C-alpha positions in Angstrom: -10.8 10.7 -21.1 -8.2 9.5 -19.5 -6.8 12.6 -22.0 -8.6 15.3 -20.9 -7.6 14.2 -17.4 -3.9 14.0 -17.6 -3.7 18.0 -18.7 -6.3 19.0 -16.2 -3.5 17.9 -14.0 -0.9 20.0 -16.1 -3.8 23.3 -16.4 -4.3 23.0 -12.7 -0.6 22.8 -11.6 -0.3 26.0 -13.5 -3.0 27.8 -12.0 -2.1 26.6 -8.8 1.7 27.7 -9.6 0.3 31.5 -10.7 -1.5 31.8 -7.9 1.5 31.3 -5.8 3.3 34.2 -7.5 0.6 36.4 -7.5 -0.5 36.5 -4.0 3.3 35.8 -2.7 5.9 37.3 -4.7 7.2 39.2 -2.6 8.1 36.3 -0.2 8.1 33.2 -2.6 11.6 32.8 -3.5 11.9 29.1 -5.3 15.4 29.8 -5.6 16.0 30.6 -2.0 13.5 27.1 -1.2 15.9 24.8 -3.9 18.9 26.5 -2.0 17.8 26.0 1.1 17.0 22.1 -0.1 21.3 21.8 -1.6 21.9 23.2 1.9 20.1 19.9 3.6 21.3 17.2 1.3 21.1 14.0 1.0 17.8 14.5 3.8 15.5 16.8 1.4 15.5 13.9 -1.5 15.0 11.7 1.2 12.1 13.4 3.0 10.5 13.6 -0.6 11.0 9.7 -1.4 9.1 9.2 1.7 6.3 11.0 1.6 6.3 9.8 -2.0 5.9 6.3 -0.5 3.8 7.2 2.4 1.5 8.7 -1.0 1.7 5.2 -2.6 0.6 2.6 0.0 -2.3 5.1 1.9 -3.6 5.2 -1.7 -3.4 9.2 -2.3 -3.2 10.4 -5.7 0.7 10.6 -6.2 0.1 12.9 -9.8 0.4 16.6 -8.0 3.8 15.0 -5.8 4.9 14.3 -8.8 4.7 18.2 -10.7 6.2 19.1 -7.4 9.2 17.0 -8.1 9.6 18.2 -10.9 9.7 21.8 -9.7 11.6 21.6 -6.5 14.6 19.3 -8.1 14.3 19.3 -11.8 13.0 17.3 -14.6 16.5 15.0 -14.4 16.4 14.5 -10.3 12.6 15.3 -9.9 12.4 12.2 -12.2 15.0 9.6 -10.5 13.2 11.4 -6.8 9.3 10.6 -7.9 10.0 7.0 -9.4 11.9 5.8 -6.9 9.2 6.9 -4.4 6.5 5.4 -6.5 8.2 2.5 -7.0 9.2 2.0 -3.1 6.1 2.7 -2.1 4.5 0.0 -5.1 6.2 -2.8 -3.7 5.9 -2.3 0.0 1.7 -2.5 -0.7 2.7 -6.0 -3.0 4.9 -6.5 0.6 1.9 -5.2 2.7 -0.8 -7.3 0.9 1.1 -10.6 0.7 1.8 -11.2 3.7 -0.2 -8.7 5.9 -3.5 -8.0 4.4 -4.6 -10.8 2.1 -8.1 -10.9 3.1 -9.0 -6.5 3.6 -7.6 -6.6 -0.4 -9.7 -9.1 -1.6 -12.3 -7.0 -0.2 -11.0 -4.1 -1.3 -10.1 -5.3 -5.2 -14.1 -5.9 -5.8 -14.4 -6.2 -9.7 -11.2 -5.7 -10.7 -9.2 -9.1 -8.6 -11.0 -11.6 -10.5 -8.9 -9.3 -13.8 -6.2 -9.1 -12.3 -5.5 -12.6 -11.0 -6.3 -14.0 -14.7 -4.2 -10.8 -16.5 -0.8 -12.6 -14.5 -2.0 -16.5 -14.3 -2.0 -15.8 -18.0 0.5 -13.3 -18.9 2.8 -13.0 -15.6 5.1 -10.0 -16.5 3.8 -8.8 -19.6 0.8 -8.6 -17.7 2.0 -6.1 -14.9 3.6 -4.1 -17.8 0.4 -3.7 -19.3 -1.1 -2.3 -16.0 1.9 0.1 -15.9 1.4 1.6 -19.7 -3.0 1.3 -19.7 -4.6 2.5 -16.7 -7.3 0.8 -17.0 -7.1 -0.1 -13.0 -6.2 2.4 -10.7 -2.8 2.4 -9.7 -2.9 2.3 -5.7 -5.1 -0.6 -5.9 -3.4 -2.6 -8.1 0.1 -2.4 -5.7 -1.9 -4.2 -3.7 -3.4 -6.7 -5.9 -0.6 -7.8 -7.9 0.5 -8.8 -3.5 -2.2 -11.5 -3.8 -1.2 -12.8 -7.1 1.5 -15.9 -7.9 3.6 -13.0 -9.1 7.2 -13.1 -8.6 8.1 -9.8 -6.1 11.5 -9.3 -8.4 9.6 -9.2 -11.6 6.2 -7.1 -10.4 9.3 -4.6 -8.8 11.6 -4.0 -12.3 9.0 -4.0 -14.4 7.2 -1.2 -12.4 10.6 0.5 -12.5 10.8 0.4 -16.3 7.2 0.4 -17.4 6.1 3.8 -14.7 9.1 5.4 -16.9 7.4 7.2 -19.3 4.4 8.7 -17.7 6.8 9.4 -14.5 9.4 11.3 -16.8 6.4 13.9 -18.4 5.1 14.8 -15.6 8.2 16.2 -14.1 9.3 17.3 -16.6 5.8 19.2 -16.8 6.8 20.9 -13.2 10.0 21.5 -14.0 8.5 24.9 -16.4 7.2 25.9 -13.0 9.9 27.5 -12.1 9.1 30.0 -15.4 5.7 30.3 -14.8 6.7 31.2 -10.7 9.1 34.2 -12.3 6.5 35.3 -15.3 8.7 33.9 -18.3 6.3 31.4 -19.3 5.6 32.6 -22.6 9.8 32.3 -23.0 10.1 28.8 -23.1 6.6 28.2 -25.2 9.3 25.9 -27.3 9.2 23.6 -23.8 5.7 24.1 -22.8 5.3 22.4 -26.2 7.5 19.8 -25.4 5.6 19.0 -22.0 2.2 18.7 -23.8 3.7 16.5 -26.9 4.7 14.3 -23.6 1.5 14.6 -22.1 0.0 12.6 -25.2 2.3 10.4 -25.6 1.7 8.8 -22.8 -2.3 9.3 -22.7 -2.1 7.8 -26.5 0.5 5.4 -26.1 -2.1 3.1 -23.8 -4.7 2.6 -26.6 -1.9 1.8 -29.1 -1.1 -1.3 -26.9 -4.7 -2.2 -26.0 -5.0 -2.6 -29.7 -1.8 -4.0 -30.1 -2.9 -7.0 -27.5 -6.0 -8.0 -29.0 -4.6 -7.9 -32.5 -2.0 -10.6 -30.9 -5.2 -12.2 -29.2 -6.9 -11.9 -32.3 -4.0 -13.9 -34.5 -3.5 -16.5 -31.6 -6.9 -17.7 -31.9 -6.9 -17.9 -35.8 -3.9 -20.1 -35.4 
């Protein structure tokens, strides 16, 4: 189900880009947009990062923004800006929960709160890594839920940054290929499209192996 969801987002993005290219091909010029973005450095990356932070704090889905980051800034800079935005958004949500809205978060957490509390109590930062790799819980909600646990803020932030990198790069790389589709050159980059699909498959399948590894580790610990 998670794999089909990721492919759905990717295909939806390509369809959207194709529609924009078809209806606005006379006016829409990605090169001119990138020229404008370059001319307004460093404000445009900062504005994009700020938008990503707001989206994360306000429970808005980040997948489309991540794809857009790849389209506007390319795979490498796009990954950097997306990752900074997602990480700072997660950090701010964490601090809001810890110091301003713990009661509200406890109510909002519902069925997830006990699992998060118990997981952090048992495994600390390793559970944060597990949650970032294995999307068992809603991303934006977990940012708040971790704030009412006893996890150290620095450990939470560093772990989140590192463990969000694979999925962020996969989505950003896929988004960076949108330029070719806008120009009608999608088939010329079939190799890169295959790489993008492969990356999405990888970040979708990786959680399965992590879950199996954790289950096997627990069985071994119980057997001792």
